[in-house]
C-alpha positions as CSV (number, residue, x, y, z in Angstrom):
1,M,96.3,12.7,25.1
2,L,98.3,9.3,24.9
3,M,96.3,7.9,27.8
4,K,93.2,9.5,26.3
5,A,93.6,8.0,22.7
6,K,94.7,4.4,25.3
7,F,90.7,5.1,26.4
8,I,89.3,5.5,23.4
9,T,90.3,3.0,21.8
10,I,89.6,0.1,24.7
11,F,86.7,2.0,24.6
12,A,85.7,1.1,20.8
13,T,87.1,-2.5,21.5
14,I,84.6,-3.2,24.2
15,F,81.3,-1.5,22.3
16,S,82.1,-2.4,18.8
17,P,80.0,-5.5,18.3
18,F,77.4,-3.1,19.8
19,A,78.3,-0.8,17.1
20,A,78.3,-3.2,14.4
21,F,74.8,-4.2,15.5
22,S,73.3,-0.9,15.8
23,A,74.8,-0.5,11.6
24,R,73.5,-3.4,10.4
25,E,69.7,-3.0,12.1
26,G,69.5,1.1,12.4
27,T,72.0,2.7,9.9
28,P,71.2,2.6,6.5
29,A,73.9,1.6,3.8
30,Y,74.4,4.9,2.3
31,Y,75.1,6.5,5.8
32,Q,78.3,3.7,6.4
33,N,79.6,4.0,3.4
34,A,80.0,8.1,3.5
35,N,81.3,7.4,7.0
36,Q,84.0,5.3,5.3
37,A,84.9,7.1,2.2
38,N,85.4,10.2,4.5
39,Q,86.7,9.0,7.7
40,A,90.2,10.4,7.3
41,Y,88.6,13.5,6.8
42,Y,86.0,13.1,10.3
43,Q,89.1,12.1,12.0
44,N,91.2,15.2,10.9
45,Q,88.4,17.9,11.8
46,G,88.1,15.5,15.5
47,F,85.1,13.9,15.0
48,T,86.4,10.8,16.2
49,D,83.7,10.9,19.5
50,Y,81.5,9.9,17.0
51,V,82.6,8.5,14.3
52,G,84.8,4.9,15.1
53,P,87.7,3.6,13.6
54,G,85.9,1.7,10.6
55,G,83.8,4.7,9.7
56,T,81.3,3.3,11.6
57,K,78.5,5.5,13.5
58,Q,79.2,5.3,17.4
59,V,76.6,4.5,19.8
60,I,76.8,6.4,22.7
61,G,73.2,4.7,24.1
62,Q,70.1,2.6,22.9
63,R,66.6,3.2,23.1
64,V,63.9,0.3,22.6
65,Q,60.5,2.1,20.5
66,T,57.7,0.2,20.2
67,Y,54.7,1.2,17.6
68,Q,51.0,0.4,17.4
69,V,49.5,0.2,14.2
70,P,45.6,2.0,14.6
71,R,42.3,-0.6,14.2
72,Q,41.2,-0.6,10.5
73,T,37.4,0.2,11.1
74,A,34.7,0.2,8.3
75,P,34.4,3.6,6.5
76,V,31.2,5.1,7.6
77,L,28.5,5.6,4.5
78,E,26.5,9.0,4.0
79,P,22.7,9.0,3.8
80,G,21.9,7.5,0.5
81,A,25.2,5.9,-0.3
82,M,25.5,2.8,-1.7
83,T,27.9,0.1,-1.5
84,L,29.7,-1.8,-4.1
85,S,27.2,-4.7,-4.0
86,G,24.5,-2.5,-4.3
87,I,23.7,-2.9,-0.5
88,A,24.0,-1.2,2.6
89,M,24.8,-2.8,5.5
90,P,22.4,-5.5,6.8
91,D,19.3,-4.4,9.2
92,E,20.1,-6.7,12.7
93,A,17.0,-5.5,14.4
94,K,15.1,-8.2,16.4
95,W,11.8,-7.1,16.3
96,V,9.7,-5.1,13.6
97,L,6.0,-3.6,14.3
98,S,3.5,-2.4,11.3
99,A,0.7,-0.6,11.6
100,D,-1.1,-0.1,8.4
101,Y,-3.9,1.3,6.5
102,Y,-5.6,-0.6,3.1
103,R,-8.1,0.4,0.9
104,R,-9.1,-2.9,-0.5
105,Y,-11.2,-3.5,-3.5
106,A,-13.2,-6.9,-4.0
107,N,-15.4,-9.3,-5.3
108,F,-16.8,-12.3,-4.1
109,K,-19.5,-14.8,-6.1
110,F,-20.6,-18.6,-5.8
111,E,-23.0,-20.8,-7.6
112,T,-25.1,-22.9,-6.0
113,G,-26.0,-27.0,-7.3
114,V,-29.5,-25.6,-8.6
115,N,-27.5,-22.5,-10.9
116,S,-28.3,-20.0,-8.3
117,I,-25.4,-17.8,-8.7
118,L,-24.9,-14.9,-6.1
119,E,-22.4,-11.7,-6.3
120,W,-21.2,-9.4,-4.2
121,D,-19.3,-7.0,-6.9
122,D,-17.2,-3.5,-6.5
123,M,-17.0,-4.2,-3.0
124,I,-14.7,-1.3,-1.0
125,F,-13.2,-2.3,2.1
126,N,-11.7,0.2,4.7
127,T,-9.4,-2.2,6.4
128,V,-6.5,-1.6,9.1
129,G,-3.7,-4.0,10.2
130,V,-0.8,-4.6,12.2
131,R,2.0,-7.1,11.9
132,A,4.7,-8.3,14.5
133,Q,8.1,-9.8,13.8
134,H,10.5,-11.2,15.7
135,N,14.4,-12.0,13.9
136,F,16.3,-14.2,16.0
137,A,19.7,-17.4,14.9
138,L,19.5,-20.4,15.8
139,R,22.5,-22.7,15.3
140,D,23.8,-20.4,12.9
141,F,20.6,-20.2,11.4
142,D,19.0,-16.6,11.0
143,L,15.4,-17.2,11.4
144,F,11.8,-15.4,11.9
145,I,8.6,-15.4,13.3
146,Y,5.5,-13.4,12.6
147,G,2.2,-12.8,12.6
148,D,-0.4,-10.5,11.1
149,Y,-4.0,-9.5,11.4
150,Q,-6.1,-7.5,9.4
151,Y,-9.9,-5.8,9.9
152,G,-12.1,-4.5,7.0
153,S,-15.3,-2.6,6.9
154,L,-17.5,-2.7,3.8
155,S,-17.7,1.0,2.9
156,H,-19.7,1.0,-0.3
157,G,-19.6,-0.4,-3.7
158,G,-21.6,-1.8,-6.6
159,L,-24.3,-4.0,-6.0
160,S,-25.0,-7.3,-4.7
161,M,-27.0,-9.4,-7.1
162,D,-29.3,-12.8,-6.5
163,Y,-29.9,-14.3,-10.2
164,D,-31.0,-17.8,-12.0
165,L,-30.0,-17.3,-15.7
166,S,-29.6,-21.3,-16.2
167,P,-31.9,-23.1,-16.8
168,Y,-32.6,-26.0,-13.8
169,D,-31.7,-29.1,-16.6
170,P,-29.8,-28.1,-20.0
171,R,-31.7,-31.0,-22.1
172,F,-35.0,-28.4,-21.5
173,P,-33.1,-24.6,-21.8
174,D,-37.2,-22.9,-21.7
175,Y,-38.1,-24.4,-18.3
176,G,-36.5,-22.6,-15.2
177,I,-37.1,-19.2,-13.1
178,F,-35.1,-16.7,-15.1
179,T,-35.5,-13.8,-12.6
180,I,-32.3,-11.5,-11.1
181,S,-32.9,-9.1,-8.4
182,V,-30.2,-6.2,-7.3
183,G,-29.5,-4.7,-4.2
184,D,-27.5,-2.7,-1.1
185,M,-24.9,-4.8,0.8
186,S,-22.9,-4.4,3.8
187,G,-20.2,-6.8,5.5
188,S,-17.1,-7.1,7.2
189,S,-13.9,-9.4,7.1
190,N,-10.6,-10.6,9.2
191,H,-7.9,-11.9,8.2
192,M,-5.0,-13.5,10.5
193,R,-2.0,-15.1,9.6
194,F,1.2,-16.7,11.1
195,G,4.4,-17.7,9.9
196,F,7.8,-19.3,10.0
197,G,10.8,-18.8,8.3
198,A,14.6,-18.7,7.3
199,R,15.7,-15.6,6.8
200,N,17.9,-14.3,3.7
201,I,18.8,-18.0,3.1
202,W,20.3,-17.2,-0.6
203,N,21.2,-13.7,-2.0
204,I,21.4,-13.4,-5.9
205,G,22.5,-10.3,-6.9
206,G,22.1,-9.0,-3.7
207,W,18.1,-9.9,-3.6
208,Q,17.8,-11.6,-0.1
209,I,15.1,-14.4,-0.6
210,S,13.3,-15.7,2.5
211,P,10.9,-19.2,2.4
212,S,8.4,-19.3,5.2
213,I,5.2,-21.3,5.7
214,G,2.4,-20.6,7.5
215,Y,-1.2,-21.0,8.5
216,E,-4.0,-18.3,7.8
217,I,-7.9,-17.9,8.6
218,F,-10.0,-15.2,6.4
219,K,-13.1,-14.6,7.2
220,H,-15.7,-12.5,5.6
221,N,-19.6,-12.0,6.4
222,L,-21.8,-10.9,3.6
223,E,-24.8,-9.3,3.7
224,M,-27.5,-8.3,1.2
225,S,-31.1,-5.7,1.6
226,N,-33.5,-3.4,-0.2
227,H,-33.6,-5.9,-3.2
228,I,-34.9,-4.9,-6.2
229,Y,-37.3,-7.3,-7.9
230,P,-36.7,-5.6,-12.0
231,N,-39.2,-8.7,-13.4
232,P,-41.2,-10.4,-10.7
233,G,-42.2,-13.0,-12.9
234,I,-41.3,-15.9,-9.9
235,Y,-45.3,-14.8,-8.4
236,L,-47.6,-17.7,-9.8
237,P,-51.4,-17.0,-9.3
238,L,-53.1,-19.2,-6.2
239,M,-56.1,-21.7,-7.9
240,T,-57.8,-24.2,-6.3
241,N,-57.5,-27.9,-6.6
242,G,-60.1,-27.7,-9.5
243,G,-57.8,-25.6,-11.6
244,D,-59.7,-22.1,-11.0
245,Y,-58.0,-19.2,-10.3
246,V,-58.7,-17.5,-6.7
247,F,-59.0,-13.7,-7.5
248,G,-60.0,-10.6,-4.6
249,D,-62.2,-7.8,-4.3
250,D,-61.7,-4.2,-2.6
251,Y,-64.2,-5.5,0.3
252,G,-62.0,-8.8,1.6
253,H,-63.8,-11.1,-0.2
254,Y,-62.4,-13.9,-2.5
255,F,-63.6,-15.7,-5.5
256,T,-63.3,-19.0,-7.5
257,V,-62.5,-17.9,-11.2
258,P,-62.7,-20.7,-14.0
259,Q,-59.6,-20.1,-16.2
260,A,-61.4,-19.4,-19.4
261,D,-63.1,-16.0,-17.5
262,A,-60.2,-14.7,-16.1
263,Q,-60.0,-12.4,-18.7
264,Y,-63.8,-10.2,-18.2
265,V,-63.3,-10.5,-14.5
266,A,-59.9,-8.8,-13.5
267,G,-61.7,-5.9,-15.5
268,E,-64.4,-5.6,-13.2
269,G,-62.9,-4.2,-9.6
270,F,-61.2,-7.6,-9.1
271,Y,-57.8,-8.6,-8.6
272,Q,-55.6,-11.9,-8.7
273,V,-54.3,-13.3,-5.6
274,C,-50.4,-14.4,-6.4
275,M,-48.0,-16.2,-4.4
276,S,-44.3,-17.1,-5.3
277,P,-43.1,-20.5,-6.6
278,E,-41.4,-21.2,-2.8
279,D,-44.9,-21.1,-1.3
280,I,-47.3,-22.7,-3.8
281,K,-50.5,-23.7,-2.1
282,L,-54.2,-24.7,-3.3
283,V,-56.9,-23.6,-2.3
284,D,-59.2,-26.6,-1.0
285,T,-62.8,-25.5,-1.5
286,G,-64.1,-29.0,-2.2
287,L,-65.9,-27.4,-4.9
288,E,-66.9,-27.8,-8.7
289,S,-65.4,-25.6,-11.1
290,G,-67.0,-22.5,-11.3
291,F,-67.6,-18.7,-9.8
292,F,-68.3,-19.2,-6.1
293,D,-68.1,-16.7,-3.3
294,L,-65.6,-18.0,-0.4
295,G,-66.1,-15.6,2.1
296,T,-63.7,-13.3,3.9
297,A,-61.0,-16.1,4.9
298,I,-59.7,-18.9,2.6
299,S,-57.5,-21.8,4.2
300,T,-55.1,-23.2,1.6
301,I,-53.1,-26.6,1.3
302,D,-49.7,-27.8,-0.2
303,Y,-49.9,-28.8,-3.8
304,N,-48.5,-32.3,-4.4
305,P,-47.7,-33.2,-8.2
306,I,-49.3,-36.3,-7.5
307,G,-52.1,-34.0,-8.3
308,G,-51.7,-34.2,-11.9
309,E,-51.3,-31.4,-14.2
310,I,-53.5,-29.3,-11.7
311,P,-53.2,-26.4,-11.2
312,W,-50.9,-25.2,-14.2
313,G,-51.5,-27.6,-17.1
314,V,-48.0,-29.0,-16.7
315,P,-46.3,-32.4,-16.0
316,P,-45.0,-32.7,-12.7
317,G,-41.4,-31.0,-12.5
318,S,-42.1,-28.7,-14.5
319,C,-41.7,-25.0,-14.3
320,V,-43.9,-22.1,-15.6
321,V,-42.1,-18.9,-16.3
322,I,-45.3,-15.9,-15.5
323,G,-44.5,-12.6,-16.7
324,G,-43.8,-9.4,-14.4
325,D,-45.6,-6.4,-14.3
326,G,-42.4,-4.3,-13.4
327,Q,-40.1,-4.1,-10.6
328,I,-40.8,-4.4,-6.7
329,L,-38.7,-4.0,-3.5
330,V,-37.9,-6.2,-0.9
331,E,-36.8,-3.9,1.4
332,G,-34.3,-5.7,4.9
333,T,-32.0,-8.4,4.7
334,T,-32.4,-10.7,1.9
335,H,-29.5,-13.3,2.0
336,I,-26.7,-12.9,4.9
337,Y,-23.2,-15.8,3.3
338,N,-20.8,-15.5,6.3
339,T,-17.4,-17.4,4.8
340,T,-14.3,-18.5,6.3
341,W,-11.4,-19.7,4.2
342,Q,-8.2,-21.3,6.2
343,G,-5.0,-23.6,5.8
344,I,-1.5,-23.6,5.4
345,Y,0.7,-21.9,2.7
346,F,4.0,-21.3,2.1
347,G,5.5,-17.9,1.0
348,L,8.2,-16.4,-0.5
349,D,9.8,-12.8,0.6
350,I,12.4,-10.9,-1.8
351,E,14.0,-7.9,-1.0
352,K,16.9,-5.8,-1.8
353,Q,18.6,-2.9,0.2
354,M,18.7,-0.6,-2.2
355,T,20.1,2.1,-0.8
356,L,20.6,3.0,3.5
357,N,17.6,4.6,3.5
358,D,15.3,2.4,1.7
359,K,14.2,-1.0,0.9
360,L,12.7,-2.9,-2.1
361,R,10.4,-6.0,-1.3
362,F,8.4,-8.1,-3.0
363,Y,6.2,-11.2,-1.2
364,F,4.4,-14.1,-3.2
365,Q,2.3,-16.8,-1.3
366,V,0.4,-20.1,-2.4
367,G,-2.0,-22.0,-0.2
368,L,-4.6,-25.1,0.0
369,P,-7.2,-23.6,2.3
370,S,-10.4,-25.0,2.7
371,Y,-14.1,-23.5,2.8
372,K,-16.9,-23.1,4.8
373,S,-19.5,-21.1,4.5
374,E,-23.2,-20.6,6.6
375,G,-25.8,-19.1,4.8
376,I,-28.9,-17.6,5.8
377,W,-31.8,-16.5,4.0
378,P,-34.9,-14.7,5.6
379,N,-37.1,-14.9,2.9
380,R,-37.4,-18.6,3.0
381,T,-40.2,-20.6,5.1
382,D,-39.1,-23.8,3.9
383,W,-35.8,-23.4,5.4
384,Q,-34.7,-23.0,9.2
385,Q,-32.9,-19.8,10.2
386,N,-29.5,-19.4,11.1
387,P,-28.2,-21.1,9.7
388,S,-30.2,-22.2,6.4
389,F,-27.6,-23.9,4.9
390,I,-23.8,-24.6,5.2
391,D,-21.5,-25.8,2.3
392,E,-18.3,-27.5,3.4
393,G,-15.2,-28.7,1.7
394,N,-11.4,-27.8,0.1
395,N,-11.7,-29.8,-4.0
396,G,-10.6,-27.7,-6.0
397,S,-9.3,-25.1,-3.3
398,L,-6.6,-22.4,-3.4
399,S,-5.2,-19.4,-3.0
400,Y,-2.1,-17.1,-4.1
401,R,-1.3,-13.3,-3.1
402,A,0.7,-11.3,-4.0
403,E,2.7,-7.7,-2.1
404,I,4.9,-5.0,-3.8
405,E,6.2,-2.8,-0.9
406,Y,8.7,-0.3,-0.7
407,N,10.4,1.1,2.7
408,Y,11.9,4.2,2.9
409,K,13.8,4.8,6.2
410,L,12.7,8.4,8.8
411,S,15.0,7.4,11.5
412,E,17.3,4.6,12.9
413,R,14.1,3.2,13.9
414,L,10.7,4.5,12.0
415,Q,10.4,3.3,8.4
416,L,7.4,4.7,5.7
417,S,6.0,1.7,4.2
418,I,3.8,1.9,0.8
419,G,2.8,-1.2,-1.1
420,A,-0.2,-2.9,-2.9
421,D,-1.3,-6.5,-2.9
422,L,-3.4,-9.2,-4.5
423,H,-5.9,-12.0,-2.8
424,Y,-7.4,-14.8,-4.5
425,F,-9.3,-17.8,-3.1
426,H,-11.0,-20.4,-5.1
427,V,-13.0,-23.7,-4.2
428,G,-14.7,-26.0,-6.6
429,K,-18.0,-28.1,-6.5
430,I,-18.6,-29.3,-2.7
431,G,-21.2,-30.7,-0.7
432,G,-24.0,-29.3,2.3
433,Q,-26.2,-29.5,4.3
434,L,-29.8,-28.0,3.6
435,F,-31.7,-27.4,7.0
436,V,-35.2,-27.6,6.7
437,A,-38.5,-26.0,8.0
438,E,-41.1,-27.7,9.6
439,Y,-43.7,-28.6,6.9
440,S,-47.3,-30.3,6.1
441,T,-47.4,-33.0,3.1
442,W,-50.1,-35.5,2.1
443,I,-49.1,-39.0,3.5
444,L,-48.6,-41.3,0.8
445,G,-49.6,-45.2,0.6
446,E,-47.4,-48.2,-0.9
447,D,-48.7,-47.1,-4.3
448,G,-47.5,-43.7,-4.4
449,L,-51.0,-42.1,-3.8
450,P,-52.6,-40.2,-1.4
451,V,-53.9,-42.1,1.5
452,L,-57.5,-41.0,2.0
453,D,-59.8,-40.0,4.9
454,D,-63.4,-41.9,5.3
455,N,-64.5,-38.7,3.7
456,G,-62.5,-39.1,1.0
457,W,-59.8,-36.5,1.6
458,P,-55.9,-36.6,1.5
459,I,-54.4,-36.9,4.9
460,L,-51.9,-34.3,5.5
461,E,-48.9,-35.0,8.2
462,T,-46.8,-32.8,9.7
463,V,-42.9,-33.7,8.8
464,P,-40.5,-31.7,11.6
465,A,-37.7,-29.5,11.2
466,H,-34.7,-31.7,9.9
467,T,-31.4,-31.7,7.7
468,E,-30.8,-32.8,4.2
469,D,-27.5,-33.6,2.9
470,V,-26.9,-32.1,-0.3
471,T,-23.7,-33.9,-2.5
472,D,-23.3,-31.0,-5.1
473,S,-24.4,-27.8,-3.0
474,L,-22.2,-25.6,-4.2
475,K,-20.9,-25.9,-7.9
476,Y,-17.8,-23.0,-7.1
477,A,-16.4,-20.5,-5.2
478,E,-14.5,-17.6,-5.1
479,W,-13.0,-14.1,-3.7
480,Q,-10.7,-11.8,-5.2
481,S,-9.5,-8.7,-4.0
482,F,-6.5,-6.0,-4.5
483,A,-5.5,-3.3,-2.1
484,V,-3.3,0.1,-1.8
485,R,-1.6,0.7,1.7
486,L,0.0,3.2,3.8
487,G,2.2,2.3,6.8
488,L,4.5,2.6,9.7
489,K,7.3,0.1,10.7
490,Y,8.9,0.4,14.1
491,A,12.3,-1.9,14.5
492,F,14.3,-2.0,17.6
């Protein structure tokens, strides 16, 4: 027992520093206090193998423990859940492809320099569109580029109208050709845009704002056809250079009739020969005024105001309104007007991720487009065809576009898109070019009077087709449309 006690004392002396270290590092204070208070009890009970002389815990072995704290991960939100800031995780798709169907309602109107107004009202287009957007980063800046294209076909709508409801000169409101015609319409549209911008550059209350700049080309080719003229008062009587009317009969003969006798002849089986004002002609008879049989063929010459108040008894340059006798139908294409708006624009995207499944987006755009149109008037013989005139310029031009869009996530990559948009284009007073067809006119001398031949008749000359510049060809033109759309987006 004595050897055993000595061995324990030596053993305790050698390992007491380690025991003390272990007590300080691994043994709670209450445990050591309990040992000290009950030291005598433990020793009397024979537990000295585990309790040292100072009441400290005996260390009979060491083991090093290592601990690894699990990496913290963001909680996975259930579909439809909302984060504290009101937005979900950002969409990191590099590419977004879209396909849309539009139901577009549009109007187009322009007024020429001679107060002639043409309108295509209440047009309805079936339009399809595609769009591609690429999101990328450059030097820690989030950027995006995109391009879209839309093609529309005029399905149906209201009426196309051509009317001159303003006098040529406001100082003389009684002079002018007051006519109106309405008819069918057809056409198509093409719209292309290319843009570049900074993505989510501002964040205001969860709304991500992305500015952009781009270039767009918008074309609409419209036609008028089968026009009804409710009051064909534009038709004027055919007259001779002596001031007589020209009448015809059912047997193909033409006659000259003095104006004073016209009312009597009209009721005796004769009809008055008429033509439109743009084709004003005179029958050159070389005869005195009176009732003469001209045979079955007549030849006409151009009317020149130098002739004085012949043939309608009004001063040169004035117009006469002749009352109509009911509506007439002009079949086929009557007007073709192909228009192009193009130029830079500035855009602003504003969107917010409402939940993990849906997003709301607004878009605003302002542009400064140039304007160019080509008109073809098939009924005009004094103008060339294809084109008859060109209007071009950007004076007072302005365009804007506003959109609202709602996106709902159908799957990880596929989204449903519902939206509406409003487009507007405007241009002010601009010039153009008029393409005049070949025509004949009298040769004028230095005194302004017609040059006469050896027989004393005015000499005609042929003027070849040429182009004339017109400074006020167009007073204004404007396009406005509203559309609702439905589409799909694919992100990857």
